[in-house]
C-alpha positions, 0 to 999 in steps of 0.5 A, spaced: 823 559 036 823 565 034 821 571 038 816 573 033 812 566 035 813 566 042 811 573 041 804 571 038 804 565 043 803 570 049 798 573 046 794 568 044 794 565 051 792 571 053 786 571 049 789 577 045 787 574 037 783 571 034 781 564 035 784 559 030 778 556 026 775 551 030 770 544 029 765 548 033 765 553 028 764 549 022 773 546 021 773 540 021 775 536 028 782 538 031 785 533 036 792 535 040 795 529 043 801 529 049 805 525 052 805 525 061 809 520 064 805 519 070 798 516 071 793 521 075 792 517 082 785 520 082 779 526 078 777 528 085 781 535 087 781 535 094 785 528 095 791 528 092 798 532 094 802 529 088 804 535 082 802 530 076 795 528 079 794 536 078 796 536 071 788 533 069 784 536 074 786 543 072 784 543 066 776 540 067 776 545 074 776 552 076 776 556 081 773 564 083 779 566 081 786 566 078 792 569 081 798 571 075 804 570 075 806 577 079 801 575 085 795 580 081 789 576 082 784 576 076 776 575 076 774 567 073 767 565 076 767 570 080 767 577 077 769 582 083 769 581 092 768 585 097 773 584 104 770 587 110 775 591 115 778 586 119 779 582 113 775 576 116 769 577 111 770 576 103 763 576 099 764 574 093 760 576 087 758 569 081 759 570 074 752 569 072 750 564 064 756 560 067 755 553 066 758 546 067 758 542 062 753 538 062 748 544 061 746 546 068 747 553 071 753 555 076 750 556 083 753 559 089 750 552 092 755 549 088 760 554 091 758 552 098 757 545 097 764 545 094 768 548 100 763 544 105 766 538 101 773 540 102 772 540 110 770 534 111 772 529 105 779 534 103 786 530 104 789 535 109 794 538 104 788 540 101 785 542 107 791 546 109 790 551 104 783 553 107 784 551 114 782 559 116 775 558 113 770 559 118 764 557 114 762 559 107 754 560 105 750 562 100 747 570 099 743 569 093 743 565 087 750 568 084 753 570 091 758 567 096 761 569 103 767 566 106 767 567 114 775 566 116 776 565 123 782 570 122 786 574 117 789 570 112 794 575 108 794 569 102 787 567 102 786 569 095 793 567 093 790 560 095 783 560 092 787 563 085 792 557 085 792 554 077 792 547 080 785 549 083 787 545 089 782 544 094 779 550 090 775 548 085 767 548 084 763 542 082 756 541 081 753 539 086 747 536 084 752 532 079 757 530 085 751 526 088 751 521 083 758 521 080 764 519 083 769 524 082 775 520 083 773 517 078 770 522 073 770 530 072 765 534 070 766 543 072 767 550 068 773 549 064 775 548 057 775 541 057 771 536 059 772 529 061 769 523 056 773 517 057 779 514 062 782 509 060 786 506 067 794 507 066 794 508 058 789 515 056 784 520 058 780 523 053 778 530 053 774 535 049 773 542 049 768 544 052 763 548 047 758 551 053 765 555 057 763 561 058 771 564 057 769 565 048 776 568 048 779 563 052 775 557 049 780 551 047 783 551 040 783 544 039 776 540 039 780 534 042 786 532 048 789 526 048 793 525 054 797 519 053 800 516 059 807 513 057 811 512 062 818 511 058 821 518 055 825 514 050 817 511 048 815 518 048 821 522 043 819 515 039 812 517 038 814 525 037 818 524 031 813 519 028 808 523 029 803 519 035 804 524 039 804 532 039 806 534 045 812 532 051 814 534 056 822 532 056 827 530 061 834 534 061 835 528 057 831 528 051 831 534 050 838 533 048 837 527 043 831 531 041 836 538 041 838 536 033 831 535 029 830 541 026 821 538 024 821 538 034 820 545 037 822 546 044 820 551 049 824 552 055 821 554 061 825 557 068 820 553 073 819 554 080 818 547 082 824 545 088 825 538 089 826 536 097 829 531 101 822 532 107 825 529 114 821 526 119 821 528 125 817 525 129 823 519 128 828 519 132 835 520 130 830 526 126 828 530 132 835 532 133 836 539 130 843 538 129 842 530 125 838 535 121 843 541 120 849 536 118 844 532 112 843 540 110 851 541 110 852 534 107 849 535 101 853 538 094 847 544 092 851 546 086 854 538 084 847 536 084 845 542 080 850 538 076 849 531 077 842 530 078 839 535 073 844 536 068 847 542 069 839 544 067 837 547 075 840 552 080 840 551 087 836 554 091 833 554 099 825 553 100 823 558 096 825 559 090 831 564 087 826 567 083 823 571 087 826 577 089 824 577 096 826 570 099 833 570 103 839 568 099 843 562 100 850 565 101 846 568 107 844 562 110 847 557 115 846 551 113 844 551 106 853 551 105 857 544 103 861 543 110 862 536 110 866 537 116 861 541 121 856 535 118 861 530 122 861 535 128 854 536 129 853 528 129 857 526 133 855 532 138 848 530 137 851 522 139 852 519 132 860 520 131 860 514 128 855 517 122 848 513 122 844 509 118 838 512 115 832 509 110 831 513 103 823 513 102 824 514 094 819 515 088 821 510 084 819 511 076 817 518 077 822 522 073 830 521 072 832 527 075 829 524 082 832 517 080 839 521 079 837 525 085 837 519 091 844 516 087 847 522 089 845 523 095 846 516 097 854 518 095 854 525 097 851 523 104 856 517 106 862 522 105 859 525 112 857 517 115 850 518 113 849 510 110 842 511 106 839 506 104 835 506 098 827 504 099 824 505 091 817 505 091 812 506 086 807 512 087 802 508 091 807 506 096 810 512 096 804 517 097 801 512 102 808 512 107 808 520 106 801 521 108 802 517 114 809 519 115 811 512 115 818 514 113 825 518 115 827 521 109 824 521 102 825 525 095 819 529 094 817 536 088 814 541 091 810 545 084 808 552 084 805 555 090 801 561 088 801 563 095 808 563 097 807 560 104 806 553 101 813 553 100 815 554 107 808 551 111 809 545 114 805 539 112 801 536 117 801 530 119 808 528 115 812 530 119 813 531 126 810 539 130 812 544 127 816 549 133 812 553 137 817 559 134 815 557 128 808 556 129 807 563 131 812 567 126 807 563 121 802 565 124 804 573 124 805 572 118 798 569 115 793 575 120 798 580 118 797 585 112 799 584 105 803 590 105 807 586 110 805 579 108 812 577 104 817 581 109 813 576 114 815 570 111 822 571 109 823 571 117 819 564 116 824 562 112 831 563 116 828 560 122 827 554 118 835 553 115 835 554 122 831 549 124 833 545 118 825 544 118 820 541 115 825 539 109 830 541 105 830 544 099 836 542 094 833 545 088 829 548 082 829 546 076 827 548 069 823 544 064 821 544 057 815 543 053 816 539 046 813 539 040 812 537 031 811 540 026 803 540 027 802 545 033 801 551 031 803 555 038 806 553 045 806 558 051 807 555 057 810 559 063 813 558 071 807 555 073 809 548 070 801 548 070 797 545 064 792 549 063 796 554 058 794 546 053 787 550 051 791 555 048 795 550 044 792 550 036 793 546 031 794 545 022 
């Protein structure tokens, strides 16, 4: 793609150019067909911790605000907000004239309902983002107050996540007669029409969308769930789909096709090894340190990710304030030290562990599991790969029914969530770490990132709650029908509303 076309694509994404002619403006229907390889587990934005499930939500739902790539908070459903001197009371003024896709107006009751619902029914992963919230109350039809238990430097950042996990605003009236796990209806650029399980999700442009500059450029968005990348490639080349998210090897296959365009994104997605510290021997810090030292991150980036990744600690290296790998004690590759630590922990002959592996998620994760087994064996850690499909893997994760498990963490608007222990997924958080996290959250916004850097150093020392291995690249490939594509480092799918087609 030329530099000029990339510039135009970026301007389209920001609403700086006039919208392309659309069906609503009298033109012919324009449909964008996108392939995804993992089906959504639920449409309820409070009920999943899996990245690829979030992709459907964010096309339909919106939050009060949005955090841009620099961390700046920009208005969405709220136009302005105030914070009291104690930093525990936030008052938001809702945007007037906003309607849900069914025509009902957005009012404060919907915001109160959405956060009460999160508190009462949300998955711990989603609730943990807003655990500082004590109460959400209505001031008037377009005013709402959030009362926090204590200052939370990451509160607005969590509200602004592009993935709207726990922060999506639902219609109270609609939710009383519909099941949000099976249906979606929000204020966003698209509205859900139908879902054929494991096959296809059909969305239509929301012509009541309040943000006319960012209105969807197509009349219909069809998302086809195709687990095999080879089938996606064939469909892209034949024109059956318009856009896909290729793996590293698929990108190589598409590279020589002049009819296919590709945009590369240096993402903040990190692939990790979660450790269940609630089970022996993983409650022993020296065992965890040995695991981390036995991983050759550089070789993993080359082998598992075909060179399309960089070694990473908990906070991806793209964050300038993050501690560098070479400054951390247990992010290096040292088999001899790993063996010595295992012996010190009472395992001179090594140990056997079972990996809860997410099978069918991505080829790079399959390679990660196999290479991990090979690498850990050098230190005497014998890995049994238990390949589990999505539902089983998630259940084991959420019930902490595993020893170690592979995982991928998406972009986080609040960088604390690269570091935050996940409630119920591992053993108790070390008190000194809990205190340091609380200090970061309860301190000033200016001191937030320096405090998080200290948390990252402590997590390296304690190898808790997980071992981060690599931050991967990603790509968007598209056919000749597509005019513009402008993804960003979050790998959020919100950019699909700005994709124009011929």
